[in-house]
N, CA, C and O of each residue as an XYZ file, in Angstrom:
700
protein
N       0.833     -1.179      0.000
C       0.000      0.000      0.000
C       0.885      1.253      0.000
O       1.952      1.273      0.614
N       0.429      2.280     -0.689
C       1.191      3.498     -0.873
C       0.798      4.548      0.161
O      -0.370      4.650      0.534
N       1.775      5.326      0.621
C       1.491      6.405      1.562
C       1.885      7.765      1.010
O       1.865      8.758      1.736
N       2.249      7.821     -0.288
C       2.530      9.111     -0.916
C       2.215      9.032     -2.397
O       2.209      7.959     -2.999
N       1.953     10.205     -2.969
C       1.736     10.327     -4.403
C       3.083     10.617     -5.034
O       3.802     11.506     -4.577
N       3.437      9.882     -6.077
C       4.730     10.077     -6.712
C       4.591     10.118     -8.213
O       3.725      9.455     -8.784
N       5.439     10.893     -8.852
C       5.480     10.978    -10.297
C       6.807     11.540    -10.744
O       7.727     11.684     -9.939
N       6.916     11.856    -12.011
C       8.162     12.380    -12.552
C       8.579     13.687    -11.892
O       9.772     13.915    -11.695
N       7.632     14.546    -11.546
C       7.972     15.871    -11.061
C       7.447     16.184     -9.660
O       7.567     17.321     -9.203
N       6.880     15.217     -8.984
C       6.378     15.489     -7.642
C       6.547     14.272     -6.748
O       6.644     13.141     -7.223
N       6.581     14.522     -5.461
C       6.651     13.474     -4.449
C       5.965     14.047     -3.215
O       6.601     14.708     -2.394
N       4.663     13.791     -3.088
C       3.840     14.447     -2.079
C       3.365     13.413     -1.063
O       2.744     12.421     -1.445
N       3.646     13.626      0.238
C       3.133     12.685      1.237
C       1.616     12.816      1.372
O       1.059     13.909      1.274
N       0.980     11.706      1.592
C      -0.456     11.709      1.842
C      -0.707     12.011      3.315
O       0.157     11.763      4.156
N      -1.888     12.547      3.630
C      -2.214     12.779      5.043
C      -2.224     11.466      5.830
O      -2.420     10.391      5.263
N      -2.012     11.570      7.124
C      -2.057     10.401      7.999
C      -3.387      9.679      7.825
O      -4.442     10.312      7.777
N      -3.336      8.385      7.734
C      -4.554      7.588      7.668
C      -5.084      7.336      6.270
O      -6.121      6.689      6.122
N      -4.405      7.828      5.235
C      -4.823      7.585      3.855
C      -3.907      6.517      3.267
O      -2.687      6.679      3.248
N      -4.504      5.419      2.784
C      -3.727      4.300      2.261
C      -4.205      3.985      0.849
O      -5.400      3.800      0.620
N      -3.272      3.925     -0.092
C      -3.598      3.638     -1.489
C      -3.086      2.270     -1.893
O      -2.006      1.851     -1.477
N      -3.873      1.573     -2.711
C      -3.466      0.288     -3.241
C      -2.506      0.444     -4.408
O      -2.247      1.552     -4.877
N      -1.993     -0.665     -4.859
C      -1.077     -0.684     -5.996
C      -1.780     -0.170     -7.248
O      -2.948     -0.476     -7.485
N      -1.067      0.603     -8.037
C      -1.537      1.139     -9.319
C      -2.770      2.027     -9.164
O      -3.494      2.251    -10.134
N      -3.014      2.528     -7.976
C      -4.128      3.441     -7.737
C      -3.671      4.855     -8.027
O      -2.532      5.226     -7.745
N      -4.569      5.636     -8.590
C      -4.234      6.993     -8.994
C      -5.167      7.962     -8.297
O      -6.388      7.816     -8.364
N      -4.590      8.964     -7.619
C      -5.349     10.034     -6.983
C      -4.847     11.342     -7.579
O      -3.646     11.611     -7.582
N      -5.772     12.149     -8.082
C      -5.408     13.381     -8.772
C      -4.562     14.303     -7.905
O      -3.573     14.868     -8.371
N      -4.957     14.456     -6.634
C      -4.259     15.405     -5.781
C      -4.493     15.068     -4.317
O      -5.564     14.590     -3.942
N      -3.470     15.323     -3.487
C      -3.664     15.142     -2.052
C      -4.622     16.200     -1.499
O      -5.061     16.092     -0.354
N      -4.950     17.218     -2.295
C      -5.932     18.235     -1.909
C      -7.290     17.585     -1.602
O      -8.073     18.135     -0.828
N      -7.572     16.440     -2.192
C      -8.831     15.726     -1.944
C      -9.034     15.444     -0.455
O     -10.168     15.275     -0.008
N      -7.947     15.393      0.313
C      -8.014     15.032      1.729
C      -7.858     16.239      2.651
O      -7.719     16.073      3.862
N      -7.879     17.449      2.096
C      -7.661     18.670      2.870
C      -8.633     18.806      4.048
O      -8.236     19.271      5.117
N      -9.893     18.409      3.870
C     -10.916     18.554      4.911
C     -11.187     17.251      5.653
O     -12.236     17.093      6.277
N     -10.260     16.337      5.586
C     -10.390     15.057      6.284
C      -9.927     15.242      7.726
O      -8.736     15.418      7.984
N     -10.880     15.200      8.670
C     -10.568     15.385     10.082
C     -10.789     14.108     10.891
O     -10.929     14.149     12.113
N     -10.817     12.984     10.193
C     -11.051     11.710     10.864
C      -9.909     11.388     11.819
O      -8.740     11.657     11.540
N     -10.280     10.807     12.943
C      -9.296     10.369     13.925
C      -8.972      8.896     13.754
O      -8.170      8.352     14.513
N      -9.572      8.245     12.780
C      -9.340      6.824     12.543
C      -8.089      6.623     11.695
O      -7.723      7.486     10.897
N      -7.443      5.482     11.874
C      -6.272      5.163     11.074
C      -6.345      3.690     10.685
O      -6.147      2.837     11.550
N      -6.616      3.355      9.447
C      -6.762      4.284      8.327
C      -8.164      4.890      8.283
O      -9.141      4.277      8.712
N      -8.233      6.098      7.756
C      -9.540      6.747      7.582
C     -10.005      6.626      6.127
O     -11.206      6.606      5.858
N      -9.065      6.545      5.200
C      -9.398      6.325      3.790
C      -8.493      5.208      3.283
O      -7.268      5.299      3.361
N      -9.111      4.163      2.767
C      -8.371      3.038      2.186
C      -8.915      2.833      0.778
O     -10.108      2.601      0.586
N      -8.021      2.921     -0.199
C      -8.416      2.794     -1.599
C      -7.704      1.584     -2.179
O      -6.480      1.479     -2.097
N      -8.473      0.668     -2.767
C      -7.937     -0.588     -3.280
C      -7.126     -0.439     -4.557
O      -7.003      0.652     -5.112
N      -6.587     -1.536     -5.000
C      -5.745     -1.584     -6.190
C      -6.493     -1.148     -7.447
O      -7.694     -1.380     -7.586
N      -5.759     -0.513     -8.356
C      -6.248     -0.202     -9.708
C      -7.470      0.708     -9.724
O      -8.320      0.584    -10.605
N      -7.564      1.602     -8.781
C      -8.698      2.521     -8.672
C      -8.229      3.941     -8.986
O      -7.094      4.311     -8.684
N      -9.119      4.730     -9.597
C      -8.813      6.124     -9.893
C      -9.718      7.063     -9.124
O     -10.935      6.882     -9.099
N      -9.122      8.074     -8.492
C      -9.870      9.134     -7.814
C      -9.465     10.420     -8.527
O      -8.318     10.857     -8.431
N     -10.408     11.019     -9.237
C     -10.085     12.074    -10.187
C     -10.367     13.476     -9.662
O     -10.950     13.656     -8.593
N      -9.935     14.465    -10.445
C     -10.006     15.884    -10.121
C     -11.382     16.275     -9.580
O     -12.414     15.918    -10.149
N     -11.373     17.002     -8.491
C     -12.610     17.495     -7.887
C     -13.173     16.607     -6.803
O     -14.141     16.992     -6.147
N     -12.608     15.438     -6.590
C     -13.089     14.559     -5.517
C     -12.623     15.103     -4.174
O     -11.481     15.541     -4.033
N     -13.527     15.072     -3.178
C     -13.248     15.611     -1.841
C     -13.680     14.582     -0.795
O     -14.771     14.019     -0.881
N     -12.814     14.344      0.191
C     -13.134     13.479      1.318
C     -13.225     14.371      2.551
O     -12.209     14.673      3.177
N     -14.437     14.793      2.901
C     -14.661     15.652      4.061
C     -15.221     14.774      5.174
O     -16.428     14.558      5.278
N     -14.304     14.273      6.003
C     -14.679     13.292      7.016
C     -14.577     13.890      8.407
O     -13.614     14.582      8.737
N     -15.605     13.605      9.228
C     -15.587     14.001     10.622
C     -14.718     13.047     11.430
O     -14.096     12.152     10.857
N     -14.662     13.218     12.744
C     -13.780     12.426     13.609
C     -13.969     10.917     13.498
O     -13.013     10.162     13.674
N     -15.197     10.465     13.208
C     -15.471      9.028     13.107
C     -15.674      8.571     11.667
O     -16.089      7.437     11.432
N     -15.389      9.431     10.714
C     -15.620      9.128      9.311
C     -14.544      8.234      8.722
O     -13.368      8.330      9.072
N     -14.970      7.367      7.823
C     -14.022      6.520      7.103
C     -14.592      6.207      5.727
O     -15.807      6.165      5.534
N     -13.693      5.989      4.778
C     -14.093      5.613      3.429
C     -13.237      4.433      3.004
O     -12.012      4.465      3.123
N     -13.886      3.402      2.512
C     -13.172      2.263      1.941
C     -13.656      2.082      0.511
O     -14.840      1.846      0.269
N     -12.738      2.194     -0.422
C     -13.054      2.049     -1.839
C     -12.359      0.791     -2.332
O     -11.175      0.579     -2.069
N     -13.099     -0.035     -3.045
C     -12.576     -1.313     -3.501
C     -11.642     -1.215     -4.689
O     -11.093     -0.155     -4.992
N     -11.476     -2.353     -5.359
C     -10.593     -2.476     -6.512
C     -11.320     -2.112     -7.802
O     -12.528     -2.320     -7.922
N     -10.585     -1.574     -8.756
C     -11.086     -1.266    -10.097
C     -12.292     -0.324    -10.076
O     -13.238     -0.507    -10.842
N     -12.257      0.667     -9.212
C     -13.325      1.667     -9.114
C     -12.869      2.971     -9.764
O     -11.672      3.211     -9.926
N     -13.838      3.812    -10.136
C     -13.570      5.168    -10.580
C     -14.446      6.115     -9.769
O     -15.659      5.932     -9.675
N     -13.818      7.122     -9.190
C     -14.510      8.153     -8.425
C     -14.164      9.470     -9.121
O     -12.999      9.865     -9.149
N     -15.165     10.153     -9.683
C     -14.899     11.333    -10.506
C     -15.608     12.550     -9.913
O     -16.834     12.647     -9.969
N     -14.839     13.472     -9.349
C     -15.366     14.728     -8.828
C     -16.528     14.520     -7.856
O     -17.509     15.262     -7.889
N     -16.416     13.516     -6.995
C     -17.441     13.242     -5.987
C     -17.070     13.924     -4.679
O     -15.891     14.072     -4.357
N     -18.079     14.335     -3.933
C     -17.872     14.890     -2.600
C     -18.444     13.892     -1.601
O     -19.626     13.553     -1.645
N     -17.587     13.430     -0.706
C     -18.011     12.487      0.329
C     -17.892     13.198      1.667
O     -16.788     13.510      2.115
N     -19.052     13.460      2.320
C     -19.103     14.088      3.647
C     -19.692     13.063      4.598
O     -20.855     12.680      4.468
N     -18.893     12.622      5.546
C     -19.378     11.561      6.422
C     -18.711     11.629      7.783
O     -17.583     12.102      7.922
N     -19.429     11.150      8.778
C     -18.857     10.954     10.097
C     -19.102      9.519     10.539
O     -19.172      9.226     11.733
N     -19.229      8.649      9.580
C     -19.385      7.218      9.771
C     -18.766      6.531      8.565
O     -18.135      7.185      7.734
N     -18.941      5.225      8.463
C     -18.316      4.499      7.359
C     -19.057      4.649      6.024
O     -20.285      4.587      5.963
N     -18.278      4.849      4.965
C     -18.763      4.819      3.591
C     -17.955      3.744      2.880
O     -16.725      3.742      2.941
N     -18.650      2.826      2.203
C     -17.982      1.724      1.516
C     -18.383      1.737      0.048
O     -19.569      1.720     -0.281
N     -17.392      1.768     -0.828
C     -17.610      1.651     -2.267
C     -16.973      0.330     -2.669
O     -15.752      0.180     -2.620
N     -17.807     -0.631     -3.069
C     -17.295     -1.969     -3.360
C     -16.653     -2.044     -4.745
O     -16.777     -1.117     -5.546
N     -15.970     -3.153     -5.019
C     -15.221     -3.363     -6.257
C     -16.039     -3.054     -7.507
O     -17.243     -3.307     -7.553
N     -15.374     -2.508     -8.513
C     -15.903     -2.249     -9.853
C     -17.016     -1.194     -9.895
O     -17.735     -1.102    -10.889
N     -17.163     -0.410     -8.844
C     -18.207      0.620     -8.829
C     -17.714      1.884     -9.529
O     -16.522      2.192     -9.529
N     -18.656      2.603    -10.122
C     -18.372      3.882    -10.760
C     -19.206      4.960    -10.087
O     -20.433      4.868    -10.041
N     -18.539      5.978     -9.567
C     -19.208      7.133     -8.984
C     -18.858      8.294     -9.902
O     -17.711      8.738     -9.954
N     -19.856      8.775    -10.619
C     -19.638      9.722    -11.708
C     -19.526     11.166    -11.230
O     -19.511     11.440    -10.029
N     -19.447     12.078    -12.187
C     -19.241     13.509    -11.940
C     -20.239     14.095    -10.947
O     -21.437     13.817    -11.002
N     -19.713     14.910    -10.041
C     -20.513     15.738     -9.139
C     -21.530     14.967     -8.304
O     -22.601     15.490     -7.995
N     -21.211     13.750     -7.944
C     -22.053     12.987     -7.023
C     -21.748     13.465     -5.610
O     -20.590     13.690     -5.258
N     -22.793     13.617     -4.805
C     -22.667     14.078     -3.430
C     -23.126     12.943     -2.526
O     -24.237     12.436     -2.677
N     -22.267     12.542     -1.581
C     -22.562     11.430     -0.679
C     -22.429     11.945      0.753
O     -21.379     12.466      1.129
N     -23.492     11.801      1.557
C     -23.443     12.276      2.933
C     -24.287     11.392      3.834
O     -25.425     11.060      3.502
N     -23.723     11.012      4.979
C     -24.471     10.233      5.968
C     -24.869     11.084      7.165
O     -25.245     10.544      8.205
N     -24.794     12.396      7.036
C     -25.013     13.294      8.173
C     -26.475     13.698      8.313
O     -27.181     13.845      7.315
N     -26.932     13.880      9.560
C     -28.298     14.345      9.793
C     -28.393     15.841      9.577
O     -29.397     16.330      9.060
N     -27.375     16.564      9.962
C     -27.340     18.014      9.809
C     -26.276     18.305      8.754
O     -25.086     18.377      9.061
N     -26.710     18.468      7.537
C     -25.755     18.613      6.449
C     -25.508     20.076      6.129
O     -25.627     20.512      4.984
N     -25.163     20.822      7.167
C     -24.855     22.237      7.027
C     -23.376     22.419      7.345
O     -22.872     21.829      8.301
N     -22.682     23.219      6.562
C     -21.263     23.447      6.803
C     -21.041     24.041      8.181
O     -21.778     24.928      8.612
N     -20.019     23.547      8.871
C     -19.666     24.042     10.195
C     -18.338     24.772     10.098
O     -17.373     24.212      9.577
N     -18.258     26.006     10.584
C     -16.992     26.735     10.527
C     -15.898     26.005     11.301
O     -16.196     25.318     12.278
N     -14.636     26.141     10.884
C     -13.534     25.502     11.618
C     -13.542     25.913     13.084
O     -13.700     27.091     13.406
N     -13.371     24.944     13.966
C     -13.323     25.211     15.397
C     -14.675     25.169     16.083
O     -14.726     25.082     17.309
N     -15.784     25.228     15.332
C     -17.125     25.181     15.929
C     -17.513     23.731     16.195
O     -17.045     22.821     15.511
N     -18.358     23.526     17.178
C     -18.845     22.190     17.498
C     -19.898     21.756     16.483
O     -20.934     22.410     16.359
N     -19.655     20.671     15.758
C     -20.673     20.212     14.813
C     -21.856     19.603     15.552
O     -21.683     18.974     16.595
N     -23.053     19.789     15.014
C     -24.254     19.232     15.630
C     -24.758     18.041     14.824
O     -25.913     17.638     14.961
N     -23.908     17.492     14.001
C     -24.319     16.434     13.091
C     -23.985     15.057     13.641
O     -23.051     14.895     14.426
N     -24.755     14.082     13.221
C     -24.473     12.697     13.569
C     -24.615     11.843     12.321
O     -25.407     12.153     11.431
N     -23.853     10.779     12.262
C     -23.877      9.888     11.104
C     -24.947      8.825     11.289
O     -25.423      8.586     12.399
N     -25.321      8.182     10.168
C     -26.295      7.093     10.257
C     -25.673      5.911     10.980
O     -24.451      5.822     11.107
N     -26.524      5.000     11.454
C     -26.072      3.906     12.293
C     -25.130      2.947     11.568
O     -24.106      2.556     12.127
N     -25.454      2.566     10.350
C     -24.624      1.619      9.616
C     -23.894      2.295      8.478
O     -24.065      3.492      8.247
N     -23.078      1.534      7.763
C     -22.339      2.133      6.657
C     -23.240      2.498      5.482
O     -24.258      1.851      5.240
N     -22.855      3.532      4.768
C     -23.481      3.880      3.503
C     -22.682      3.103      2.447
O     -21.493      3.363      2.258
N     -23.320      2.163      1.769
C     -22.624      1.249      0.869
C     -23.047      1.496     -0.573
O     -24.232      1.646     -0.871
N     -22.070      1.535     -1.453
C     -22.308      1.528     -2.897
C     -21.810      0.166     -3.362
O     -20.613     -0.116     -3.316
N     -22.734     -0.671     -3.809
C     -22.451     -2.071     -4.067
C     -21.558     -2.355     -5.258
O     -21.326     -1.504     -6.117
N     -21.075     -3.561     -5.277
C     -20.185     -4.069     -6.326
C     -20.829     -3.898     -7.702
O     -22.003     -4.209     -7.902
N     -20.026     -3.393     -8.649
C     -20.432     -3.258    -10.049
C     -21.651     -2.356    -10.229
O     -22.439     -2.553    -11.154
N     -21.809     -1.373     -9.351
C     -22.927     -0.441     -9.473
C     -22.434      0.857    -10.104
O     -21.231      1.081    -10.238
N     -23.382      1.704    -10.488
C     -23.054      2.950    -11.168
C     -23.928      4.051    -10.597
O     -25.155      3.959    -10.632
N     -23.297      5.094    -10.072
C     -23.998      6.270     -9.582
C     -23.715      7.372    -10.596
O     -22.586      7.852    -10.702
N     -24.748      7.771    -11.340
C     -24.589      8.704    -12.458
C     -24.398     10.147    -11.993
O     -24.582     10.471    -10.819
N     -24.027     10.994    -12.934
C     -23.669     12.389    -12.676
C     -24.736     13.137    -11.879
O     -25.930     13.026    -12.155
N     -24.286     13.892    -10.899
C     -25.158     14.777    -10.141
C     -26.083     14.091     -9.154
O     -26.920     14.758     -8.546
N     -25.964     12.787     -8.971
C     -26.821     12.091     -8.006
C     -26.429     12.500     -6.585
O     -25.296     12.905     -6.325
N     -27.394     12.382     -5.681
C     -27.181     12.731     -4.278
C     -27.596     11.532     -3.435
O     -28.742     11.086     -3.496
N     -26.657     11.016     -2.648
C     -26.935      9.902     -1.742
C     -26.892     10.447     -0.325
O     -25.849     10.904      0.142
N     -28.034     10.395      0.361
C     -28.146     10.961      1.701
C     -28.312      9.869      2.743
O     -28.420      8.688      2.415
N     -28.331     10.279      3.989
C     -28.499      9.365      5.118
C     -29.638      8.388      4.834
O     -30.728      8.796      4.433
N     -29.383      7.110      5.041
C     -30.378      6.067      4.800
C     -30.192      5.378      3.463
O     -30.774      4.319      3.228
N     -29.389      5.962      2.579
C     -29.164      5.364      1.264
C     -28.153      4.234      1.348
O     -27.218      4.277      2.148
N     -28.347      3.245      0.531
C     -27.345      2.224      0.242
C     -27.716      1.696     -1.136
O     -28.894      1.555     -1.463
N     -26.710      1.411     -1.932
C     -26.926      1.028     -3.316
C     -26.539     -0.442     -3.464
O     -25.404     -0.824     -3.178
N     -27.483     -1.255     -3.909
C     -27.239     -2.679     -4.055
C     -26.323     -3.007     -5.219
O     -26.081     -2.180     -6.097
N     -25.824     -4.219     -5.206
C     -24.936     -4.715     -6.254
C     -25.593     -4.585     -7.629
O     -26.766     -4.914     -7.800
N     -24.825     -4.104     -8.600
C     -25.244     -3.953     -9.997
C     -26.443     -3.025    -10.186
O     -27.150     -3.123    -11.189
N     -26.675     -2.130     -9.232
C     -27.751     -1.145     -9.363
C     -27.227      0.082    -10.101
O     -26.020      0.312    -10.178
N     -28.162      0.868    -10.643
C     -27.821      2.113    -11.316
C     -28.659      3.228    -10.706
O     -29.879      3.112    -10.587
N     -27.983      4.314    -10.322
C     -28.664      5.501     -9.822
C     -28.584      6.539    -10.934
O     -27.490      6.950    -11.320
N     -29.742      6.967    -11.454
C     -29.805      7.890    -12.574
C     -29.247      9.264    -12.244
O     -29.138      9.654    -11.081
N     -28.899      9.986    -13.298
C     -28.344     11.333    -13.149
C     -29.314     12.226    -12.380
O     -30.504     12.282    -12.692
N     -28.798     12.916    -11.384
C     -29.587     13.858    -10.608
C     -30.547     13.241     -9.605
O     -31.295     13.970     -8.954
N     -30.550     11.930     -9.462
C     -31.458     11.275     -8.515
C     -31.069     11.626     -7.075
O     -29.893     11.832     -6.773
N     -32.062     11.690     -6.201
C     -31.827     11.925     -4.776
C     -32.279     10.672     -4.031
O     -33.462     10.333     -4.022
N     -31.316      9.990     -3.404
C     -31.577      8.691     -2.771
C     -31.462      8.829     -1.262
O     -30.444      9.280     -0.738
N     -32.545      8.424     -0.562
C     -32.569      8.446      0.908
C     -32.893      7.071      1.483
O     -32.959      6.914      2.703
N     -33.095      6.080      0.627
C     -33.478      4.737      1.073
C     -32.622      3.703      0.361
O     -31.982      4.025     -0.640
N     -32.594      2.467      0.851
C     -31.828      1.424      0.173
C     -32.358      1.163     -1.244
O     -33.565      1.197     -1.486
N     -31.437      0.906     -2.163
C     -31.763      0.539     -3.546
C     -31.430     -0.943     -3.701
O     -30.309     -1.368     -3.421
N     -32.411     -1.721     -4.149
C     -32.225     -3.165     -4.302
C     -31.155     -3.492     -5.331
O     -30.926     -2.706     -6.250
N     -30.496     -4.639     -5.193
C     -29.539     -5.073     -6.215
C     -30.209     -5.136     -7.592
O     -31.333     -5.623     -7.720
N     -29.521     -4.648     -8.601
C     -30.017     -4.698     -9.971
C     -31.083     -3.676    -10.314
O     -31.541     -3.635    -11.456
N     -31.493     -2.847     -9.359
C     -32.535     -1.852     -9.628
C     -31.934     -0.645    -10.350
O     -30.757     -0.324    -10.185
N     -32.761      0.004    -11.144
C     -32.403      1.276    -11.762
C     -33.361      2.308    -11.181
O     -34.578      2.199    -11.330
N     -32.790      3.322    -10.509
C     -33.615      4.336     -9.870
C     -33.330      5.696    -10.492
O     -32.229      5.955    -10.979
N     -34.349      6.564    -10.467
C     -34.214      7.915    -11.001
C     -35.201      8.819    -10.283
O     -36.172      8.349     -9.691
N     -34.943     10.129    -10.340
C     -35.887     11.110     -9.823
C     -35.557     11.622     -8.441
O     -34.586     11.215     -7.802
N     -36.429     12.554     -7.997
C     -36.311     13.158     -6.679
C     -37.693     13.191     -6.044
O     -38.520     14.024     -6.416
N     -37.959     12.304     -5.094
C     -37.075     11.280     -4.550
C     -36.895     10.131     -5.544
O     -37.735      9.915     -6.418
N     -35.792      9.399     -5.396
C     -35.490      8.297     -6.310
C     -36.549      7.209     -6.209
O     -36.971      6.825     -5.118
N     -36.971      6.720     -7.380
C     -37.942      5.628     -7.488
C     -37.419      4.601     -8.464
O     -36.677      4.943     -9.385
N     -37.792      3.346     -8.279
C     -37.372      2.292     -9.196
C     -38.088      2.488    -10.526
O     -39.316      2.545    -10.575
N     -37.303      2.591    -11.616
C     -37.874      2.738    -12.954
C     -37.683      1.472    -13.773
O     -38.351      1.288    -14.790
N     -36.786      0.603    -13.347
C     -36.567     -0.689    -14.014
C     -35.807     -1.618    -13.063
O     -35.168     -1.174    -12.109
N     -35.895     -2.902    -13.350
C     -35.179     -3.903    -12.563
C     -34.435     -4.797    -13.532
O     -35.029     -5.321    -14.475
N     -33.132     -4.980    -13.312
C     -32.333     -5.824    -14.204
C     -32.296     -7.234    -13.694
O     -31.671     -8.097    -14.311
């Protein structure tokens, strides 16, 4: 597992608690700027996964993110104070917002947050696809091989193989 980003012209240490798998690519360590998790590791990214420009890991003291193998995370914002799990082969597309918080209001640095995370992990299942602009909120979990349509707002579990769309998200097809 890697603990720094390296290339021809840079050698940047990753923040404490961030672990990358072999052949994993992260656009910038800036993605972890707002990571305040006290867990170690707080972010674990599996082998052969890409985390692209615009992705942000804004984790509270109890927040953690585990991303599996062969995943793509593109300009997603993950705000959590509990566990978020992205299983193998999942795609999280442009501008997806993921939050397990009850009070999803920005808290100024140094202020006491009044937010709490959901009881269990927010899971994005194996081989699933969360399309551009979707919003996954507290209570959401995405089943294996499910598809969340562009701009959908999900607050409840999505069955494996389901295709959901809309606000609030509703099943529009089942694979």
